[in-house]
N, C-alpha and C positions, 0 to 999 in steps of 0.2 A: 535917129540913132546918134549916140554920143560919138565924138570925134575919134577916129582911128589914128593913133600916134605911132609912127614907125621909128625904130632906132636906126642909127647910122649904118649898122651892119645888115639891115633888112634889105634884101636885094630887090631889084625892080620886078623880077619874075614873080616874087612873092606878092608884091603889090598888085600886079596884074591878076594873079590868081584870086586874091581877096575881092577885087572888083568884079571878077567873074561870078564868084559866089553871091555877092551882094546884088548885082544887076541881073545876071542871067538866071541864076539858080534861085534868087529871092529867098535866101536863107535868113533865119531869124537873127536878131542882134546877138543873143547868147551864143548861137552856133558860130557866127562870124568871129566872135572874140575867142572862142575855144580853138578854132583853126589858127587864128593869128598867134595865140600863145604857143601852140605847138611849133609853128614855123619860127617863132622867136628863138626857141631853144636850138632848132636846127641850123638857122643862119648864124647864130653866135658860135656854134661848134665849128662850122665851116667858114668862118669869117675870112680866112685867107685863100679860099678856093672859089672858082666860078662854078656855076651849075654844070657846065659842060665837063668839068674836070672831076666831078664826084662820081666814082664808080661803085660797083656792088661791094667791093672790099671796104671802101670808106664807109658805106652805109652800115655794114656789119659792125664796124668799129663804133659807129654812132649808137647802134642798138645796145652794144656792150656798155657804152657810156650811160645810157638811160637806165640800164640795170644797176649800174654802180651808184646811182642816186637813190637806190632803195625805193623806187616808185612801185606802186601796185601794178600787177600784171595788166589789169584793166586799163590803167593810165598809159602804160607802154603800148598796149594794143591800139589805143585811141591815137597816140602819136604816129604809129606806123600807118594806120588808116588814113590819117591826114596827109602823110607823105605819099601814099598811094594815089590819093585824089589829086595831089599837087603834080605828081609826075605824069599822071594821065592827062592833066590839063596841058602840061609842057609838050607832050607828044601831039595832042590835038592842035596846039598853037605852033607846032613845028619849031619849038625852041631846042629840042633834042631829037636825035635820030633813034636812040635806043633807050629802053626804060629799065634802069638798074634795079628798080623796086620789085621787078618780077622775081628776083632771087631772094627777097626778104620775106620770111614767113611771119605770120602773126603768132604770138605766144598762145598756148592753150590755157584757156581760162575756165576754171570750174564754174558751172552754172549754179548760182545760188537762187533758190526759190524766194520770191518776194514775200514780205510780211503781208498777211491778210487778216482783217478783222472778222470776227464771227458776226452773225446777224445781231446777236444780243449786244455786242460791243458797238456795232453801228447804231443801234437804237439808243444806246447810252450817249454816244458822241453827238448824235443829232437832236438829243433832248435838250434843246436850248430855249429858254423862255424869252420871247421877244418883248423887250420893255423899253428899248431905245434904238437909236440909229445904228449903233455898233452891233448889238445883239441881232438886230434885223438883218444887217449885212452879213454877219458871220453865219447865221442860220441859212440864209439864201445861198451863200457860197458853198457851204458844205453839202446842203441838200442837192444843189445842181451838180456838183462834182460827183457825188455818189449816184445820182439819178442818170447821168449821161456819160460817165466814164471819162471825163475830160482830163487831159494833161494839165499840170499846174500852169504852164506857160499859156495854154489855150484858154484856161479860165480867166487869167489875169489880163489877157489881151482882148477879151470880149468887149465889144462896144454895144451901146444900148440898141442900135439898129440891127444887131445880130440876133436879137431875141424877138420871137413872135409869140406873144401870149395867147393870141386868138387861135393859132394853129398848134400851140404847144411844141414848138420847134426852136432849136438854136443852130445858128450857122457858125461853124468852127473852121478856123484856118490852122491846120496842123503843120507837120514838118514839111519843109519845102514849099510852104504856102498852099498846100493841097486843101481844097475846100471840101467839107462834108456837112451834111445836115443830120442832126441827131435829135431824137424825140426827148421831151421833158416829161417826167412822171408827174402825176397829179399833186403829190405832196410838195415836190420842188416847185412846181408851177404856182401853188398857193402862196408860198413864202417869197418867191421871186416877185410875184405881183405885188405883195404887200410892201416889200422893200422898194420896188420901183415907184409905186404910186404914192407911198406915204413917207418913207424915210430917206431915200437917196438924196432928195433935195436938201436935206439938212447937212449932208456931207460936203456940198458944194461951197467953196469959199469965194475968193474974189473972182476967179476965172472959171468958166464952165469947162467941163471935160466930157468927151464922148465916151470914155471908158465906163463900163457897167459897174464895176466894183471899185469904190474910191477909198483912199486912205483918209486918215484924220486931217491931212493937209489939203484934201480935195483933189489929189491927183491919182494916177494909177498906182494900185497897191504893188509893193515889191514882193518877190519870192520870200525874202527874209522875214518880212512882216507877216505874211501868211503862215510861214512855218512856225513862228512864235505863237500865233493865234491857235493853230491846231494843236500844238504841244501843250499849251496852257489849258485848253478845253479837255484834252485827254487826261491831263494830270488831275484836273478838277473832278472828272468823272471816274477817277481811279481805274483807268484802262491800262493794263500792264503790258499789252502787246506794243513793241517798238513801233512808233508811228512816224510817218513823214507825209508830205503833201501827196506823194504818189500812192500811198497806202489805200486811199479811197478808190482810186482807179483800179488797183489790183483787186480790191474787194468787190467792186462793181462787176468785173469780168468773171471772177471766181463764183460769185453768187448766181450770176446768170447761168453759168455752166452747170452748177449744182442743181439748179431748178429746171434744167432741161433745154436751155437755149442752144441753138445750133452754133457750132464753132465758126462757120462762115459769117453768120449774122454778127457774132461778137467781134470778128475781125473788122467788119464794116463799121460797127459802132466805135471801135477803138481807133480806127484810121490806120491800121497796120497795112503796109503795102505787101507784106509777105506773111502767109498764114503760119509759117514756122515760128514767127514771133509770138503769135497768139497761142500756139500749142503748149507753151510753158504752163498755161492755166489748167491743162489736162492733168499735169503732174500734181498740181495742188489738189485738184478734184479727186484724183486717185487716192491721195493721202486722206482725204475726208472719208472716202468710201471705206478705207481700211479701218479708220477709227470707228466708224459706224458699225462695221462688221464685228470688231472686237467688243464693242459695248452691247450689241444687240443679239448676236448669235449665241445660243445656249452652250454650244461646244467650241467656242472660239478660243477659250483658254482653260487650262487644267485647273481643277478645283484643288 
């Protein structure tokens, strides 16, 4: 992990909390830095106060301050969630006797349905001719992501030892380092094997790497690099749907549901701890059902 640098106003309680997330909770690097950034704003705002002197009225003022920054409601909600976790830690660690965050509500955020590619758009996106180490890597990455519904962080953190070609399984470490085993479909398996056995060695530079998917420099690929790759391929294939690295995961879940998979099974494959998170895909599926009804039923619309 890159070095965590603290500003002079960052209080010791915050450092203890970050260490707790890092050592006890085993959160990912990206998650740790998101928590730290939220606490940076908090400690800067309360630079002249100790933790014990911050009450519920002060916290409400802080929420007003966040709103004054014209942040998205989702960002404000994330900041409040960070503080809830922080104050819960302070209670457990007996740094405070009362939790003032109990009086702070999360803002209501409208649920936006995620973008999903149609099966035809998926076929277009995955129609990549393998002719060199880069196209072999890109084809294997996209096939595996759609085949197994991986998060982008899970895909990029995969190591060679996490993949079993013989058993057609991949071992994934999700949020909070929770481990799950996910099957690999035949098509993804074919191109993953080709990448591993023929092309991956060509991406290794001076120093070997354990990571499965390598950048042109021979190290772990970044999220930004993957995003550029998938956007470029979508543009080349003339795919109009707005696409992001998470779009393949959303498409994986929605297509499984549309073709009759059980919601509980999809929950397990996605690594959701709560099925309510998975249930968003039922709304997308209902949308497809409505579209199919309008297109197919003879009396669905007036002539």
